[in-house]
Backbone bond lengths (Angstrom), bond angles and torsions (degrees), N, CA, C in turn:
res aa  C-N    CA-C-N  psi(-1)  N-CA   C-N-CA  omega(-1)  CA-C   N-CA-C  phi
1 M - - - 1.402 - - 1.546 107.54 -
2 S 1.379 111.32 111.21 1.394 118.72 -178.31 1.513 114.02 -91.27
3 E 1.444 120.87 -13.93 1.392 122.18 179.47 1.468 111.83 -70.56
4 K 1.345 116.06 152.82 1.404 126.28 179.57 1.520 110.59 -79.43
5 L 1.282 117.01 130.61 1.551 119.06 179.57 1.528 105.37 -85.19
6 T 1.301 114.91 140.29 1.435 123.93 -177.26 1.571 112.62 -128.87
7 V 1.310 117.79 149.88 1.423 121.92 174.95 1.520 108.70 -58.60
8 G 1.348 112.31 137.59 1.502 121.84 -179.67 1.579 110.42 94.59
9 Q 1.284 116.56 -17.62 1.515 117.21 -176.41 1.519 108.73 -65.77
10 V 1.309 116.27 149.51 1.493 119.84 179.41 1.584 103.41 -121.65
11 L 1.317 112.98 127.35 1.425 125.91 -172.52 1.536 112.67 -133.30
12 T 1.261 118.32 160.43 1.445 121.39 171.79 1.550 107.69 -104.53
13 G 1.395 113.52 130.36 1.422 117.88 -176.80 1.481 108.79 -132.26
14 K 1.329 115.74 173.93 1.491 122.05 179.50 1.566 110.49 -118.34
15 V 1.293 112.81 129.14 1.467 122.30 -179.08 1.544 108.49 -65.98
16 T 1.365 116.44 120.85 1.416 121.72 -177.99 1.528 111.12 -108.02
17 G 1.274 116.87 -19.96 1.498 116.19 177.40 1.507 109.37 -162.34
18 V 1.310 117.44 153.94 1.467 126.31 -179.37 1.453 110.26 -129.94
19 Q 1.307 117.21 126.20 1.481 126.10 176.85 1.453 108.25 -125.79
20 P 1.426 120.54 163.63 1.394 123.44 -178.79 1.584 112.57 -61.66
21 Y 1.333 116.05 -18.27 1.487 120.29 -178.93 1.461 113.93 -101.61
22 G 1.308 120.49 -6.27 1.471 120.31 178.61 1.520 111.81 166.48
23 A 1.377 116.78 -168.15 1.451 122.79 -176.30 1.529 104.37 -133.34
24 F 1.463 113.40 139.46 1.404 120.02 171.76 1.449 111.50 -89.36
25 V 1.261 117.02 134.88 1.580 120.24 -177.58 1.455 109.99 -130.36
26 A 1.338 117.81 124.36 1.436 125.03 176.98 1.486 110.53 -77.34
27 L 1.276 122.52 121.62 1.481 123.07 178.60 1.501 109.99 -90.33
28 N 1.399 118.12 -29.50 1.416 125.61 178.00 1.485 106.41 -160.91
29 D 1.302 118.40 -167.00 1.491 124.70 -174.77 1.491 109.03 -70.54
30 Q 1.333 118.70 -31.44 1.462 121.53 -178.81 1.572 116.11 -100.50
31 V 1.243 116.14 -22.90 1.552 119.68 -175.07 1.443 111.91 -114.66
32 Q 1.391 109.99 131.56 1.494 122.35 174.81 1.537 104.17 -128.27
33 G 1.327 116.85 143.70 1.408 118.45 175.55 1.565 108.83 -134.48
34 L 1.363 116.26 171.76 1.483 125.01 179.26 1.573 109.25 -107.11
35 V 1.311 109.21 131.87 1.507 116.49 166.24 1.426 106.37 -106.64
36 H 1.371 114.53 113.16 1.470 122.66 -174.10 1.623 106.59 -68.73
37 I 1.258 118.97 151.85 1.486 120.31 -179.83 1.480 114.03 -54.07
38 S 1.342 117.59 -31.13 1.395 120.68 179.23 1.521 114.79 -71.81
39 E 1.345 113.94 -16.09 1.521 121.82 -178.58 1.474 110.57 -103.20
40 I 1.300 120.85 11.10 1.512 122.95 -178.85 1.544 111.95 -72.19
41 T 1.396 112.73 -49.39 1.405 118.79 -177.74 1.533 108.73 -156.87
42 H 1.341 114.62 172.42 1.390 119.43 178.43 1.608 108.68 -76.23
43 G 1.330 117.61 138.67 1.475 116.74 -178.94 1.487 106.68 98.56
44 F 1.296 112.44 179.56 1.496 125.24 -178.20 1.511 111.33 -79.56
45 V 1.353 118.78 133.40 1.452 122.30 177.13 1.532 104.75 -116.59
46 K 1.363 113.56 115.92 1.463 118.86 -179.62 1.582 107.47 -88.24
47 D 1.282 113.53 -48.06 1.523 119.05 -175.73 1.552 103.76 -123.21
48 I 1.290 119.33 113.73 1.459 127.53 -176.22 1.607 105.15 -63.30
49 N 1.333 115.92 -33.06 1.506 118.25 -174.65 1.547 112.01 -66.21
50 E 1.410 117.32 -16.67 1.381 120.76 175.90 1.603 116.01 -75.60
51 H 1.336 111.72 -11.34 1.522 118.27 -176.33 1.530 110.08 -118.99
52 I 1.238 122.13 -24.54 1.518 119.49 -171.65 1.584 108.49 -150.36
53 A 1.335 110.47 150.82 1.547 114.12 178.84 1.550 107.27 -147.38
54 V 1.407 112.89 156.38 1.384 118.43 -177.22 1.569 109.02 -58.96
55 G 1.348 112.89 137.21 1.438 119.77 -175.17 1.516 118.58 94.26
56 D 1.345 116.56 -13.44 1.406 120.45 172.85 1.514 113.90 -64.99
57 E 1.385 115.88 138.26 1.434 121.15 170.55 1.539 108.96 -89.89
58 V 1.276 118.35 127.73 1.359 122.84 -179.60 1.557 116.99 -135.38
59 N 1.280 114.40 149.67 1.534 117.84 177.16 1.524 106.49 -89.59
60 V 1.421 113.51 129.22 1.413 116.52 -178.10 1.545 106.58 -130.30
61 K 1.298 113.55 153.68 1.506 123.18 176.94 1.629 105.74 -111.66
62 I 1.282 116.29 130.47 1.423 117.82 177.10 1.590 111.46 -77.91
63 L 1.319 113.04 121.13 1.500 116.96 -176.01 1.540 110.45 -96.30
64 A 1.279 115.79 -32.89 1.422 117.16 179.81 1.531 112.91 -159.22
65 I 1.282 121.11 148.50 1.410 125.08 179.16 1.592 110.02 -130.75
66 D 1.396 109.00 125.98 1.521 114.03 172.63 1.525 106.05 -110.15
67 E 1.354 115.28 96.11 1.464 115.84 -177.08 1.487 117.73 -64.44
68 E 1.415 115.54 -28.02 1.455 118.92 -179.36 1.521 107.38 -67.76
69 K 1.318 121.27 -42.59 1.473 120.41 -177.04 1.577 108.59 -94.86
70 N 1.354 116.54 -3.79 1.503 117.18 -179.94 1.497 112.62 62.84
71 K 1.385 115.03 38.90 1.470 123.45 177.33 1.440 113.58 -104.66
72 Y 1.253 119.68 133.11 1.491 125.78 175.06 1.497 110.79 -120.91
73 S 1.344 115.44 120.47 1.493 121.73 174.01 1.540 106.93 -89.36
74 L 1.259 117.59 129.37 1.482 123.96 -177.91 1.509 110.85 -126.65
75 S 1.386 110.40 163.84 1.484 117.60 -177.14 1.570 107.10 -146.20
76 I 1.265 111.13 124.47 1.519 114.98 171.54 1.511 106.03 -85.08
77 R 1.391 120.38 -41.77 1.397 125.15 -178.69 1.610 112.72 -51.50
78 A 1.283 112.88 -35.24 1.498 115.88 -178.09 1.463 113.82 -70.71
79 T 1.317 117.43 -12.18 1.562 125.06 -179.09 1.527 107.46 -93.36
80 E 1.344 120.66 -6.64 1.491 122.50 -174.48 1.458 108.19 -114.51
81 E 1.330 113.73 149.99 1.505 119.44 179.06 1.539 106.10 -74.46
82 A 1.282 119.32 137.42 1.474 121.77 177.88 1.444 109.57 -68.39
83 P 1.389 115.89 144.20 1.432 119.39 -178.76 1.557 111.28 -67.91
84 K 1.269 120.92 147.85 1.457 121.54 179.53 1.506 109.87 -64.43
85 Q 1.275 117.28 136.37 1.429 123.20 177.92 1.591 109.84 -68.79
86 A 1.299 114.97 140.65 1.462 118.90 173.34 1.565 107.88 -64.50
87 K 1.302 111.88 138.38 1.458 114.74 176.64 1.569 109.47 -65.94
88 P 1.302 116.05 143.71 1.504 119.07 -179.05 1.517 107.12 -68.41
89 K 1.306 115.30 147.15 1.470 119.37 179.05 1.497 109.97 -58.98
90 R 1.294 118.65 146.91 1.425 121.05 178.22 1.521 110.83 -75.82
91 Q 1.322 109.98 132.49 1.477 113.69 -176.36 1.449 111.05 -87.28
92 A 1.247 118.63 148.89 1.482 122.99 178.22 1.481 110.86 -62.50
93 P 1.359 116.28 142.81 1.558 114.14 -178.03 1.509 110.98 -66.60
94 A 1.301 112.48 151.30 1.382 117.24 177.61 1.463 117.88 -53.90
95 M 1.310 119.56 145.64 1.396 120.66 -174.85 1.599 108.96 -78.12
96 Q 1.230 112.04 129.81 1.615 118.07 178.08 1.469 106.92 -87.70
97 Q 1.324 112.42 130.12 1.407 121.57 -174.07 1.514 115.72 -62.41
98 D 1.372 115.18 -28.63 1.448 121.00 -178.87 1.452 112.58 -86.40
99 E 1.302 121.90 -9.39 1.433 125.86 -178.46 1.494 115.10 -110.83
100 Q 1.404 114.59 -37.99 1.488 119.95 -178.19 1.506 109.50 -139.52
101 G 1.286 117.85 176.38 1.430 125.03 174.65 1.353 116.11 81.11
102 F 1.349 120.07 -159.61 1.513 122.59 -168.03 1.484 111.58 -66.47
103 N 1.300 122.58 -35.95 1.457 123.94 -179.32 1.565 109.70 -56.87
104 T 1.300 115.38 -39.77 1.513 118.58 -177.53 1.546 106.20 -68.84
105 L 1.321 120.32 -44.31 1.429 119.43 177.92 1.507 111.97 -61.65
106 K 1.308 117.62 -37.09 1.463 122.48 -178.92 1.494 108.53 -62.84
107 D 1.397 116.43 -49.61 1.409 123.12 176.54 1.460 112.90 -59.92
108 K 1.311 121.49 -38.85 1.495 124.00 -177.52 1.545 111.47 -74.75
109 L 1.415 117.98 -25.87 1.460 119.37 -178.01 1.497 112.25 -56.67
110 G 1.216 115.97 -45.82 1.503 115.15 178.12 1.556 112.47 -61.26
111 E 1.210 120.03 -40.52 1.437 125.16 175.71 1.587 109.90 -60.99
112 W 1.309 112.21 -45.23 1.534 113.83 -179.16 1.563 110.14 -65.38
113 L 1.275 116.43 -38.69 1.494 120.63 -176.81 1.517 106.78 -63.85
114 K 1.356 122.31 -45.30 1.421 124.32 178.50 1.529 110.35 -58.78
115 Q 1.403 114.32 -41.87 1.515 117.24 179.95 1.529 110.81 -63.97
116 S 1.295 117.75 -38.78 1.430 121.68 -178.56 1.528 110.65 -68.88
117 D 1.328 117.60 -34.59 1.452 120.98 176.31 1.532 111.78 -66.33
118 L 1.343 115.56 -34.88 1.477 122.07 178.76 1.604 110.02 -67.52
119 N 1.232 113.72 -33.48 1.452 117.54 -173.04 1.508 112.99 -86.39
120 K 1.372 120.68 3.62 1.424 126.82 176.08 1.505 112.74 -83.60
């Protein structure tokens, strides 16, 4: 591959190693990069081995390039559509003071006092 690799580019690579902190992916014969565990997939990854294995072909996006150290930061997650967020639970309607809540108790107090006077 003679073309220059650039940040933002999406490529297919082959997983060459898996560590608890991430996976190494070969982009070509000369370039290998690291997919940090947080960039494997959307959501929390407890065990990277449940998501990726040596020999897997994966699509990766180049996040950063450090040419001096020849380090490439990659992301699999950036090549996938994010899952749709669950809709928030519907909140109960706000209490109306004339139907529920303290005002109703206040209004009922007078009625209850009259009833207790009648029962004496």
